[in-house]
N, C-alpha and C positions, 0 to 999 in steps of 0.2 A: 139667581137663574140655576137650573139644574144642569148637569153637564150635559143631559141629553139634550135639552132645549139649545145650548150654545153649540152644539155640533149641528143642530140640523138648520142652523143660520148660516146662509150665503155669505161668504167675505169676498169683498171685492178689492184684490191685491192692487189693481192697477189703479183705483181710486185713492186708495194710500199712497201711491207713487205721487200722484198729482197733487195731494194735501201736503206732501212732504215737500214737493217743489214749491208750493204758494206759501209755505210759512219761511222756508229758506230766503224767498225773495222778499219777504217783510223783514227779517231779521238783518238781511245785507243791505237793504235800505236805510234801516235805523242806526246801523254799525257807521255805514258811509257819512249819512248824514250829520251824526254828531261829530265827526272827525272835521267836516265841511265847516258845521258852524262854530267848530273850535278854532278855526283858521288855519288848519294843518293843510299844506299843498300836498294833496293826492291826487290831484287832476290828472296825473300821468301814471297811475296805478295800473291801468289797463287801457287799451286804446279806445279812444272815445265810442265807436259805435257798439263793442263790446260792454263798455262800463255803463251805457246807457241802459242796457237791457239787465246786468248785473245787479247795478247798484241802484237803479231808480225804476224798480218794476214793483215795489211794495203795494202800490194802490191796486194793480193788475192782480196782485197775490189776492188781495180781500175780496176783489170783486170773485175771483176763481173759487173762494170760500164759500160765497154767497150760495152760487150754483151748487157746489156740492152739497151744502146743508140741506137746500131745497129738496134735491134728489134722495139725499139719504134718509131725511124725516118722512118724504112721501114714501118713498118703500117701504119703510118702518111700518107707518101706519097701515100700508096696503097688506102687508104681511100678518100685521097683528089682526085689524077688522075687515079684511077683504075688500072694502070699500070706504073712500073718504067720508060720505055722508053716515056711514056707522061708526065714526070715530067716536070714544067715550072721552069727554072733555076732561074729566076727572084723571082719568088714567094717562092721558097726553100729558098734562100739566105736572102729575108727578112724575113721569119719566123726564122731562126737561128741566124741572127743580132738581132732580138727584143728579143731573151731570151738569148743570150749568152754576147753581147758587154755590157749592161748597169751596169751589176755587174761587169765585168771585169774591165771596163775602171774606175769606181769608185775603185775598189781596187787599181789599178794602181796607181793612183792619190794619194790615201792615204799611200801607200807605198812609193810612190816618196816622199812626206812631210817627212814622217819618215826617210827615207835614208837622206835627206839633212839637218835634225836636227841631225843628227849623232847618232838616239837613238840605243841602244847596241840591237842585235837580229835583226835589220832591215837593218842596213847600208850594203851595198854590197862591199865587197873587190875589192878594184881598179885592183889588181892583177888578177882577174877572169873576171870582166865586169863593164864598168861604166853605169852609171843610163841610158843614152839615149839608149846603146846597151841593155839594158834589158827590156826597154819598146819596142823597136823593135822587139826584140824576141817574147815577149809576145805577142804583137798585129799582127805580121806576122806568128805565130805559127810555130815557130821553137826553143821554150824555152828548150824543151828537148834536142835538138842538142847542144843549148849553153852550158848546163850543162853537158852534155855527152863529151863536148870536153876541156872543162874548170874547171868542177867541179862544186859541189854543191853551189848555192847561199843561202842567209837566208830562212828560212823554210817558211816563208810566201809568197816568192817567188816562192820557189821549188815546191809548189803544181800546179803550172801551166804546168809542164811538161805534164801531162796528158791531159790537155787540148789542147796542141798543137797537139799531135797525134790525138785525136779526131777531131779536126776542120780540120786538114789538110786532113784527108779522106773525110770529108763532103765538102771540098773546090773542089774536083773532083766527088764526087757522082753523082751528077745531071748532070754534062758533059758526063761523061763516060755512064750512063746510057742512055742518048740522042744517043749518038755516038754508041753505041752497038746495039741499036733497037730491041733487042728482049731479053726477060726475061730469056732464056735458056742462051744467051751468057754472061750475066750479072751473071748468077748464076757459069758457068765456071770461070768468073774471081774472084768471091768470093772465090771460091775453091782455085783458084790460091793462093790467101792471107795465107788460112788455111795450104796449102803444104808449103811456105816459112816460116811460124810463127817459127817453130821449128829450121829451118835452120839456120835463123836470132840468135834465143837464143843461141845456140850453137858456132856460130860464133863469138859472141861479149861476150860470158862468162866470159873471163878475164878481160873486160874492163869497171868497175866501174865507173859511174852509167849507161854506156850506155848499160851495159849488160839487164838493165830493161827497159830504157829509149828509145830504138831504135823504128823508125817507125814501121818498120816490125816486130818486135817482139811482138807487141801489137795491130796492125790494125788486125790480123786474129781473135781476138775477138769481134771486130765490125761487120767482116764478118760473123761469126757465129751468131749473132744476126740477121743479113739482113737475112741469109737463115732461120731461124725459123720463121721469119714474113711471108717469101713468101710462105714455106710449111703450115703456119697456114691458108694464105689466097687462097692458090690453092687447097688444099686437105682437104676433110671431113675426120676427124679423130673421131673413136669411143671413146668414155667416157673409155673403158677399157683401150684402147691404151695409152690415154693421162695420165691415172693412172699408166700405166706401165713406160711411158717417165719420169713423175715426180719421182716416186721411183728409176730409174735408174739414172737420173740426180743428186738426190740428194745424192745418193751414190757416184757418182765420185766426188762432190763436197768434200764432207765429206773426201773421201778418201786423196783429195789432201791438204786440210786444215790442216786435224787431224792426218793423218797418213804420216807425211813427212818422218821418217826413214824409213817405207817401200817404198814409192815412189822413195828414193833415192836408196835403195838398189836394187830394180827390175830394175834400170836405166833410170826412166823415167824423174829424174832431168837431169843427164847428156847427155838425147837426147833433151831436151827442150819438152819433150811431156807432162809434169806434168801440164803446162800451157793449153796445147791442150786440155788435158782430164777436167780442171777446165772449160775453155771455153764451151766445147761440154755440161757438165753437166748442167751448166748456162741454154744454150741455151734449153737444154730439160726440164728445170724446168719452164723456161719462155713461153715454148710452150702448157705446161699442164695448167699453172696458166692462160692464157690467153684464154684457151678453157674452163675454168671454175673450174679446179680443185683446192680443198682449198676456194673456193669464200665465204662459210658462216665462215668460223673460220677467215680468214685474215680480215675481219670487225670488230672484237669482241676483248675486251680486249686488252692485251700486243700486239697482233698483228695490231690492229687499231692503237696505241700508235705508233709503228713501220712504219706504213704508213704514220702518220702524219710525223714523220721525214723522210721519203723516200721522199716525196712531197718537200721537203726544200731541200735536199741533195745537190744541186747545191751550194746554199747560203752557207749552212754549211760548206761545202768541200772549200769554197774559203776563210771563215772568221774565221774558227775555230784555225788556229794557233795563232790569236792574243791572244785568250782565253788561249792556251797552254803556252804561253810565259808568261802571266800575272799571271797564277797558278804558275808555277814555281818560278818566282820573288817574289810573296808575301808568299809561303811557305818557301823560302831562307829568307827573312825579317822576317819572324816571328819566324824564329828558332822552325818550328812546329816539333810536335813530329811523328816521322815515324810510330811509332805505329798506327796512324789515317792516314795514306797515301792514304788508300782505300778511305777515305771520300774526298779526294782532288781529287781523279781520277773522282769519282761521279760527285762532284760538277762541275769540268772542262766539264765533259759531257755535264751536264744539262746546264751550261751557254752556251756551243757550240751552243745547240740546241736552246735555248732562242733567241740567238745573229742571228741566221741563220734564225730563223722564224722573226724576227722584220726587218731584212734586206728583205726577201721575202716579206712581207705584205705591207710593208710600202716605199719600193723601186722596187725591182725586178718586182714582179708582175703586180703592176700598170703600169711601163714602158714597160713591154712586151705587157699588153693591148693596151696601147696607140700608140706604135709603128706600132702595128699591125693594128690598126684602120686608122692610117695615111698611111700606104703603101697599104691598100686593100680598103680605102674609096669607091672607085667605082666598087669593084669586089665583089666576093663572099666571105663571112665570112671565117674566116681561124681559124681552129681549133688549140688549144693549144697543145703545147707538152707535 
């Protein structure tokens, strides 16, 4: 990509902040979960209502990622091709490959070596899947289906369930957009995903982990993001309306994430609509931030740091379990004092960010640029996702 093209692209600092918060929710969830599974008494680390939000919001973080993904990919497609039915499938797939596959293939290679070496926490239970079966599931985007039917695989493999849902959606996205020929028809199709989402969540409610890993239980989040991007591109929205959208969206997100007993009591959980509200709230926040709400504060201080994390969220997400497992192993070997376990949590998060940043800057980002240059050497420069 040329420098002029890069400067011409809008950058949504507020969305980076949201991505940063989402990936931190995932990392903290997995750190806490591993300490709990190893029978460390960490129940009193934070007051229960706060701990529920800080340590048990990982799944919500992934749902937020789905909505962000739908928004950014649709926004990128509209800026490049002006209308979704005009998407060039070859170019779309080349961009997705360049962004997703280098880091994914590297992760699978490392995990395969650790599995073959029989390293604890990385070896796959042969009763659930063989190594070739896990590799095929990861590369063919049905890892969620594999775990949904055979049970959880080791944590560093397990993170691939969400990538399978996301990339399965995008495998058909350009084809469907071209086939439907009009954005109105595309909107109807996206609304169909939103209607099916809660039905799927209710239908699979008793089937762990399929209750969370099913394709149709999560693709409505991507659909919400796509619709928000279309709305932003096709409608002029006043600053006042954008501020209202941000306030309503944030309220919906807080309701679902922080007031879980309330959402359960009023039937939102049993009907699968609690995730729908989280997705809708996230979409409203994205619409507002992309329209400039919070632009000043999102690039300052703590928010700037969260934005830094958000821009590396994919790399942090794929690699953080190496840090989580290592943290717990060192904690056990050192017979560390539980009174300082909060510092271990903090260190695990910090090292996860450092590792993700190193992978992004040293491998993922350069490979993304190189692959795009190779794919579009004779074409118009392609904007980065």
